[in-house]
C-alpha angles and dihedrals in degrees: 000000000000116000092256095054092041090055093047091047090049091051092062119095110266094242093062101037097093091047091060101034094100090050091055092047090051092047091051091049090052091048093051092045093050090046090052092049091051090050092050092047092049092050093047091049091050092047091050092048091049092051093052093045090050090051088046093234095124121054 
């Protein structure tokens, strides 16, 4: 788990931690997936912009 989710998980009372472990793992997976998608989108947007600037289409 990432430090954030580990800290949140650790802040739960011991008797409920196991009940919510799968929820935390799923939330972390979503967070990492969304972060990756944002990174890919940002790189694609920059690459597209650079191509058009190189071709002198966009000013």
